C-alpha positions as CSV (number, residue, x, y, z in Angstrom):
1,M,0.0,0.0,0.0
2,N,2.9,2.4,0.8
3,E,4.4,1.7,-2.6
4,I,1.1,2.7,-4.3
5,F,1.0,6.0,-2.3
6,D,4.7,6.7,-3.1
7,K,4.0,6.2,-6.8
8,L,0.9,8.4,-6.6
9,L,2.9,11.1,-4.8
10,I,5.6,11.0,-7.4
11,R,3.1,11.4,-10.2
12,F,1.5,14.3,-8.4
13,L,4.9,16.0,-7.9
14,F,5.6,15.8,-11.6
15,T,2.2,17.1,-12.4
16,V,3.1,20.2,-10.3
17,F,6.5,20.4,-12.0
18,I,4.9,20.5,-15.5
19,C,2.5,23.2,-14.3
20,L,5.6,25.2,-13.1
21,G,7.1,24.5,-16.5
22,L,4.2,26.2,-18.1
23,L,4.6,29.2,-15.8
24,F,8.3,29.3,-16.7
25,Y,7.3,29.2,-20.4
26,K,5.0,32.2,-19.8
27,Y,7.7,34.4,-18.5
28,A,10.4,33.0,-20.8
29,H,8.1,34.0,-23.7
30,V,8.6,37.6,-22.6
31,L,12.3,37.4,-23.1
32,F,12.0,36.1,-26.6
33,Y,9.1,38.3,-27.6
34,P,9.5,41.6,-25.9
35,S,7.0,43.3,-28.2
36,Q,4.3,41.0,-26.9
37,K,5.3,41.4,-23.3
38,K,2.1,43.2,-22.2
39,Q,-0.1,40.9,-24.2
40,I,1.2,37.6,-22.7
41,L,1.0,38.9,-19.2
42,K,-2.6,40.0,-19.6
43,K,-5.7,38.0,-18.8
44,I,-6.8,35.9,-21.8
45,Y,-10.4,36.4,-23.1
46,P,-10.8,33.6,-25.8
47,S,-14.0,35.1,-27.2
48,E,-12.6,38.6,-27.6
49,N,-10.0,37.9,-30.3
50,Y,-10.1,34.4,-31.8
51,V,-6.9,35.0,-33.8
52,D,-4.9,35.8,-30.7
53,T,-6.5,32.8,-29.0
54,L,-5.4,30.6,-31.9
55,H,-1.9,32.1,-31.7
56,V,-1.5,31.7,-27.9
57,F,-2.9,28.2,-27.6
58,S,-1.0,26.8,-30.5
59,R,2.2,27.5,-28.5
60,L,0.7,26.0,-25.4
61,I,-0.2,22.9,-27.4
62,G,3.4,22.8,-28.7
63,I,4.8,22.9,-25.2
64,A,2.5,20.0,-24.2
65,I,3.7,18.0,-27.3
66,I,7.3,18.5,-26.2
67,F,6.6,17.6,-22.6
68,S,5.0,14.4,-23.8
69,T,8.4,13.0,-24.7
70,L,9.8,13.4,-21.2
71,E,10.2,10.3,-19.0
72,F,10.7,9.5,-15.4
73,N,12.8,6.3,-14.9
74,E,13.0,5.3,-11.2
75,Y,15.6,2.6,-11.9
76,I,18.3,5.2,-12.5
77,G,17.5,6.9,-9.1
78,F,15.0,9.4,-8.0
79,V,17.3,12.4,-7.8
80,R,18.8,11.7,-11.2
81,S,15.4,11.2,-12.7
82,V,14.1,14.5,-11.3
83,L,17.3,16.3,-12.5
84,D,16.9,14.8,-16.0
85,F,13.3,15.7,-16.1
86,F,14.1,19.3,-15.1
87,I,17.0,19.8,-17.5
88,L,15.3,18.3,-20.5
89,G,12.0,20.1,-19.8
90,T,13.8,23.4,-19.5
91,S,15.9,22.7,-22.6
92,G,12.7,21.9,-24.5
93,I,11.1,25.2,-23.6
94,V,14.2,27.2,-24.5
95,L,14.8,25.4,-27.8
96,Y,11.1,25.6,-28.7
97,L,11.0,29.4,-28.1
98,F,14.2,29.9,-30.1
99,S,12.7,27.8,-32.9
100,L,9.5,29.9,-33.0
101,Y,11.4,33.2,-32.8
102,I,13.7,32.2,-35.8
103,M,10.8,30.7,-37.8
104,D,8.6,33.8,-37.2
105,N,11.4,35.9,-38.7
106,I,11.7,33.6,-41.7
107,V,8.0,33.1,-42.5
108,F,6.5,36.3,-41.3
109,Y,9.4,38.6,-42.2
110,N,7.0,41.2,-43.8
111,F,4.4,41.0,-41.0
112,E,4.1,42.0,-37.4
113,Y,2.2,40.3,-34.6
114,K,0.7,43.5,-33.3
115,D,-0.6,44.5,-36.7
116,E,-1.9,41.2,-38.0
117,V,-3.3,39.7,-34.7
118,L,-4.1,42.6,-32.4
119,K,-5.2,45.2,-35.0
120,K,-6.3,43.4,-38.2
121,R,-7.3,40.1,-36.6
122,N,-5.9,38.3,-39.7
123,A,-7.2,34.7,-39.5
124,S,-4.8,33.7,-42.2
125,Y,-1.9,34.8,-40.1
126,G,-3.3,33.0,-37.1
127,I,-3.8,29.7,-39.0
128,V,-0.3,29.7,-40.4
129,S,1.1,30.6,-37.0
130,F,-0.8,27.7,-35.5
131,S,0.5,25.2,-38.0
132,Q,4.1,26.5,-37.7
133,S,4.0,26.2,-33.9
134,I,2.7,22.6,-34.0
135,C,5.2,21.6,-36.7
136,M,8.1,23.0,-34.7
137,A,6.8,21.2,-31.6
138,F,6.8,17.9,-33.3
139,L,10.2,18.5,-34.8
140,V,11.7,19.4,-31.4
141,R,10.0,16.3,-29.9
142,S,11.5,14.1,-32.6
143,I,14.9,15.6,-32.0
144,F,14.6,14.9,-28.3
145,Q,13.8,11.2,-29.1
146,E,16.9,10.9,-31.3
147,S,19.3,12.8,-29.0
148,E,19.4,9.9,-26.4
149,H,19.4,12.3,-23.5
150,S,22.6,14.1,-24.7
151,L,22.4,17.9,-24.6
152,I,25.3,18.3,-27.1
153,I,23.6,15.9,-29.6
154,L,20.3,17.6,-28.9
155,F,21.7,21.0,-29.7
156,I,23.4,19.8,-32.9
157,L,20.4,18.0,-34.2
158,W,18.1,21.0,-33.3
159,L,20.3,23.4,-35.3
160,F,20.3,20.9,-38.2
161,A,16.6,20.4,-38.2
162,L,16.0,24.1,-37.9
163,V,18.1,24.8,-41.0
164,L,16.3,22.1,-43.0
165,F,12.9,23.3,-42.0
166,G,13.7,26.9,-42.5
167,F,15.1,26.3,-45.9
168,S,12.1,24.1,-46.9
169,T,9.7,27.0,-46.1
170,K,11.4,29.0,-48.8
171,L,10.4,26.5,-51.5
172,Y,6.7,27.3,-51.2
173,G,6.8,29.8,-54.1
174,Y,8.1,27.0,-56.4
175,V,5.4,24.4,-55.6
176,S,2.3,26.7,-55.2
177,K,0.6,29.1,-57.5
178,L,-0.6,31.2,-54.5
179,S,1.4,34.3,-53.6
180,F,2.2,34.3,-49.9
181,N,2.7,38.0,-49.2
182,S,-0.2,39.4,-51.3
183,L,-2.8,36.9,-50.1
184,M,-1.6,37.2,-46.5
185,I,-2.3,40.9,-46.7
186,Q,-5.8,40.1,-48.1
187,K,-6.4,37.7,-45.1
188,N,-7.0,34.9,-47.6
189,L,-8.0,31.6,-45.9
190,G,-7.0,29.6,-49.0
191,L,-3.4,30.6,-48.5
192,A,-3.6,29.6,-44.8
193,F,-4.8,26.1,-45.6
194,S,-2.3,25.7,-48.5
195,Y,0.7,26.9,-46.5
196,S,-0.4,24.9,-43.4
197,G,-0.5,21.7,-45.4
198,F,2.9,22.6,-46.9
199,L,4.4,23.1,-43.4
200,F,3.0,19.8,-42.1
201,G,4.2,17.9,-45.2
202,N,7.7,19.3,-44.8
203,A,7.8,18.5,-41.1
204,L,6.7,14.9,-41.7
205,I,9.5,14.4,-44.3
206,I,12.2,15.9,-42.0
207,M,11.1,13.9,-39.0
208,A,11.2,10.7,-41.2
209,A,14.7,11.7,-42.3
210,F,15.9,11.9,-38.7
211,H,14.3,8.7,-37.6
212,H,17.0,6.0,-38.0
213,E,19.9,4.5,-36.0
214,H,23.0,6.5,-35.5
215,H,26.4,5.7,-34.1
216,D,28.4,8.6,-35.4
217,I,27.0,12.1,-35.5
218,V,28.7,13.1,-38.8
219,S,27.5,10.0,-40.8
220,Y,24.1,10.4,-39.2
221,C,23.8,14.0,-40.4
222,I,25.0,13.0,-43.9
223,Q,22.3,10.3,-44.0
224,V,19.7,12.9,-42.9
225,V,20.7,15.2,-45.7
226,L,20.6,12.4,-48.3
227,K,17.1,11.3,-47.1
228,T,15.9,14.9,-47.2
229,L,17.2,15.3,-50.8
230,L,15.5,12.0,-51.6
231,G,12.3,13.3,-50.2
232,A,12.6,16.4,-52.3
233,L,12.9,14.2,-55.4
234,I,10.0,11.9,-54.5
235,F,7.6,14.7,-53.4
236,P,6.9,16.1,-56.9
237,I,6.5,12.5,-58.3
238,F,3.8,11.7,-55.8
239,R,2.1,15.1,-56.4
240,A,2.1,14.5,-60.1
241,G,0.7,11.0,-59.6
242,V,-2.1,12.2,-57.4
243,T,-3.0,14.9,-60.0
244,Q,-3.0,12.5,-62.9
245,V,-4.8,9.5,-61.2
246,F,-7.7,11.6,-59.9
247,Q,-7.7,14.0,-63.0
248,I,-7.5,17.1,-60.9
249,Q,-7.8,20.3,-63.0
250,E,-6.0,23.0,-61.1
251,G,-7.0,25.8,-63.4
252,P,-5.5,29.3,-63.5
253,T,-5.6,31.4,-60.3
254,E,-4.1,34.6,-61.7
255,G,-6.6,37.5,-61.8
256,Q,-9.0,36.0,-59.3
257,T,-9.8,38.3,-56.4
258,T,-12.7,36.5,-54.8
259,E,-12.2,34.4,-51.7
260,I,-14.1,31.3,-52.9
261,P,-11.8,30.2,-55.8
262,H,-8.7,30.8,-53.6
263,L,-10.3,29.0,-50.7
264,G,-11.1,25.9,-52.7
265,Y,-7.7,25.9,-54.4
266,G,-5.9,26.4,-51.0
267,I,-7.8,23.5,-49.4
268,Y,-6.8,21.3,-52.4
269,E,-3.1,22.3,-52.3
270,G,-2.9,21.9,-48.5
271,S,-4.5,18.5,-48.6
272,V,-2.2,17.3,-51.4
273,F,0.9,18.7,-49.6
274,L,0.0,16.9,-46.4
275,M,-0.9,13.6,-48.2
276,V,2.2,13.7,-50.3
277,G,4.3,14.5,-47.3
278,L,2.9,11.4,-45.5
279,L,3.6,9.2,-48.6
280,T,7.1,10.5,-49.0
281,S,7.9,9.9,-45.3
282,I,7.0,6.2,-45.9
283,I,9.5,6.0,-48.7
284,I,12.4,7.6,-46.9
285,G,11.7,6.4,-43.4
286,Q,9.9,3.1,-43.4
287,I,11.7,1.0,-46.1
288,H,14.6,-1.0,-44.6
289,F,17.2,-3.0,-46.4
290,G,19.4,-5.9,-45.2
291,T,23.1,-5.5,-44.7
292,I,23.9,-6.5,-48.3
293,Y,22.0,-3.5,-49.7
294,P,23.2,0.1,-49.8
295,F,21.3,2.4,-47.5
296,F,21.0,6.1,-47.0
């Protein structure tokens, strides 16, 4: 009976720790986003500004996704387990905030949070920001799983993943007919769905590229690059195959100013990007060869 109560107490203590981690995230957010300092410290009224609600809670969901990879292993000792839990949890918050800060400057380099969320209430901005936050959370979570509790490896893989994901976002103009900047200014939802699917598809491919055994960090990174390049080659093949098999007529989008054509096309593109990303991740991450075959 005492053992049961001890385990229950440990679970309760870690519940409190995670809540404290959320509190730490709240104030750490102020350091990374000083322009949003007053906003994050204010009371949140979800029904007042739904775009801001989407923006804030996407990051809270992201923190929860990262925390979901943390483990408590009693067999290595209570103190060491608590210390590992604390260090990895804090590292996750810091890396996640750094990731969001860098990606915001890459994706939204022409847009400001105050203007798009607080003043204009741009739903397109909110949806893209939501998708970006979730994608970065899953990427950081994947890096945690591959780092094997090594902070040095964690930092190296995080930098590597951030470079790959940041570079991949710049390819949107080559695979989509929608103009990111002009449609974002118009608060176009079609762009939001298209770009969100593109982000999720890229994240799936990069996570699949990182998911394999590694004994040497240099060879591991080389394999990740090769798998990512392989994904870049397979991605358009799957997309062309889907378009041909289901006889999808994309049609011209230039000169259209109404929301409905862009919305339908954006949903189509986002869905295809997500589906193709899933299929590509199968090819680069779930096909295994024996020792007599070459592998990436």
